[in-house]
N, C-alpha and C positions, 0 to 999 in steps of 0.2 A: 554482373557481381555488386554485391551491397559494398557501402563504403567500409565496412570491416573486413573487407578484402576476403579470404578464404576462410573466415571463422564459421563453422559450424553450428550457428544459432539454434536450429531445432534440435539436434542433438544434446546441446549444452542444457537447453530449456527441459528437455525430457529428462535429462540425467539429475539437475537441480531439483527438480520438482518431487522425485523419488525419496532425496535425501530431507527436503524440507516435510514430506507428508510423515516421515519417520519422526523427526523432531516433534511436529504438532501431536502426532500420537502420544509422544513420552511427555508431551507438556499436559496433555488433557488428562493423562492417568495421574499425572503427580497432583493437579488440580484437583481432580475428583476424587481424592483422597480426603479433602478438608470440605466437601461439599456434598448436601442432602442428596439421595438418588436421582430425586428427579430434575434437579438442577443440574447436575452433572450430565445426566441425558440431552438436556437444551443446550449445553456446552457443548456435547460431542456433536449434536446435529448440526450447530451454527459454524464451529471451526473444522470439522472433518468431511464438509460438503463438497470439497473440491474448489477450484478457483485456479486462476492464474497463478497467485503466489509470486507476484512481481515485486512485491515489498522487501522479503526475506531473499529472495535471489539477488535483487538489488545490493541488499546489506552486505552478503556473502563476495560479490563481485567485488564490491568497494573494498572490502578488508584484503581482498586477493590483490587488488590492482595497488593497494598501499603499500605492499610488502608484508603482509601478515603471514606469520607460519605456514609453510607447505608441507611438511613434513608427514601429514597425515594423522598426526598422534592426538591434533585437537579438532579434527572435523565434527566430532558428534556436538562439541561444545559450541562451536562456531554456528552451527545448525540450531541448536539449542537457543543462541541469543538471537538469531533472525526468525526464531519461531514466536518471539514476544511480540515482534511487530505486527505479524500475521495475527496474534491473539486481540490484539488492540482493532486490528482492521476487522475482523471477525463481529466483534461485539458493535461497532460503529454500524453493520449492516444490519445486525440483528434488530437494530432500535431502529435504524432508517424504516425497516420493514413494517413497524408498528402503525395500527391503524392510526395513533395521533400523530404518525408524519407521514409517509407516502402510501402507508396501506397497501402494501405488496403482497400478491399471493404466492408468486414464485421466486425463487432466490437459486440461482446456479441449477436450472433445470428440476426444480423439486420445491415442494410446497415450504414458503418461506417458514421460520422456527416457530413464531407464534401462531400459524396456522397447523403445523404438525402438533406442538405441545402446549398452547396456548400462552395468553399474553403473560401472566403473572410468573411462569418458569422464565420466560425468554428475558424479561426487565431483570429479573434476580441473575439470571447465568449472565447477562451483558455486564452486569455490574460488578460481578464476582472475576469477570476476566479483567478488569484494569488493575485492581491490584496482584492479581496473580499473572499480568504479564510484566510488572515490576519485579517480583519476586523470582521469574522466570529469568529475565535477563540477568538480575546481578547474580543469579548462582551461577549461569554460564560466564559471566565474566570472571567470576572467582577461577573457575576450571580452566578458563585462557589465561590464567596467572596476569591479568591487569592489573596495575597498581591502583590502590582505593581511590585517589582522586580521577583517575581516568574512569574506574567504574562507575563513580558517583556522575561525574559529566555524561557517560551514557544513557544512564537511566534518566538523567534530568531531560537530556537532548528527547528521550522517548514520550516521557509525561508531558513536557511543555508542547512537544507536536499533538499531542491525543487530547490538551486540555481546551479551555476556553480562547486561549491565543491561536489555537490550530484546528484541530479538526471539529470537537464540538462547538467552538465560536462559528466554524462554517455551518455545521447544521443547523444553527440557530439561524444566520443568515439566509440560509436556504429557505427556511419555513418562513422568515419575515417576507422573502421576494417573492413567494408565490402570488400569482394574478398580477404581478407589477413588470414592468418593462424595464430592465437595468442594463444601463449603459455599460461600455469597455469596461471602465475602471473599477465598477462594483462588482461586475461579473467575475473581474480578474481576480480583485480581494476575496471574494467569496469562496473560488474553487482554489486559490494558492491557499486557505485556510482547511476547506472541508476534503480536498484530496492531495492537494501540494505537501502540505505540512510533515504528515505521516510518510509521505514518499521521500522526501528530502531528508528526514530525519533518518530514513535507512541507510542511506549513503554516509549519512554524518557519523552514525552508530558505528558501522563497519570502518570507515576510516580512523576514529578515535581507538577502537577497539586494536586496531593494528598498529599504533602508535604515532599516525600520521600528525606531520607538523601544522600549524595553522594556516598557511597558505593553501595546503593542499585539502582541508577540511572546508575551508572557504570555496575552493573551486568545485567539490561535491556537492555543497550547499547549493550554489549556483545552477551547477547541473540538474539537479535534483529539482528545483523550482521549476524548471524550463521544462524538464520531462514531466514533470506532475500537472502542468497544466495542458503540455500537447496531450495527455492520457486523456484529461477531462473532454478537450475539444472531441478528442475522436470518439469518446462515449457520446457524447451529444451526436455526433454523426450519424454514429451505430444506431442511437434511439429514435432518430427521424426516419432512418432507411433500411432499419432490420428488422426482426421477428421475434417472437418466444421463441422458435424453434432454435434460431440460431443464437440469440444471446443469453438464452437461459432465464429469462426474466420478461415481463412484459413491459414492451416501450410504455413508458409514461411522464414523459415531460408534458408533453402537449396536455394529456387530461388532468394534469395538476397545474397547468398555468405556469410553469416555471419557464425563467429566462435562459436562453441556451446561446452558445455561440453561433448554430446554425440561424436562428431567428434573428440575431444580431448581424452576421455577415453574409449569410446564405451559404449552402453547400462548400461550393467553390471558394469563398472568402474563407470559410472554416478551414477547409482542408488547406489553404496558403499559410494562414497562421499558425496552424500545428507544424507546419515544415517549417515556417521560420523558428519557432522554438528549439525544433530540434536542432538546427543550426546554431542557435544559442548555446544548447546544451553541449557541442561537441565543441565549440569555442572555448568554453570553461575546462575541460579537459585538456585542452591542450596550452591553456593559460597556466593551469595546475601542474602542467608536467606529468599528467596521468596517462598512462598507457592506455590506446584504446582497445582494444580485444572486445571483451564482454560488454561494456558499457555502452561503448560507439554501437555495436550491434543491437543491444538492447534498445536505444534512443532510435534506431530504424525501425525495430519492431513496432515500437509503441504507435507510430503513425501508419505503419502497414497492416495490422491488425484488423480480424474480420467481425471478432466477439470479444 
């Protein structure tokens, strides 16, 4: 039995992904109305190419764990809000894969966007997704009847996590770190930004939209930072042990000379560190008085996943 008791995570993830995919399709259609056809095609390729959709699922789970309305009338708007986070994540992957960064051939088992449609369209599509995500979030928050000051805080949380102090800053640190052996502190800082910032923001956004008090959103932030680091550690493990057939992309850390948690701690040490982060995440939920359920089960899944 998992720590989440009888919670059926497999069925939960399957159902949540369906709602997220529907919201992403709506978001791409809206954004595409304002873009040239070629850029829209690149957006569609990058956003609707599948994936775990963990960030939007965490946003929805946090909203519900914090007492957000569950009468069914706001479901579409809630998933529309969650889709804004995945739009930012998709842009980051599209730009990560470019030749000037990781020069990746595959993403989610098919050609990376720049391989399919060219670098120019990929760069422009990624750039369009940033303001597109902000507008998507703002519109969804209005439909959720969030007070203006809370809606502003939610959008600010999204964009700060995406920017230089978060994901983009992490991408920069990642490029700077190629060919260097980073210590634990530097590696943690890199991934708290590159992977953890947006993942943690997903939870805080859900909590804020639900009207959670500061003590609870602080706990969600702690949980998100811990599972974000655990997620990256497991990514490093999978990159070292998996194949393109399983991962949907070519393992690349060793080729690019990147520092990883596997290189730093070894496989067993990396697994132990990931488990320790998950324990910290569970403690944050307890400290914040947040019901476990989906969030606790998702923390366990992050260290148990195989792709």
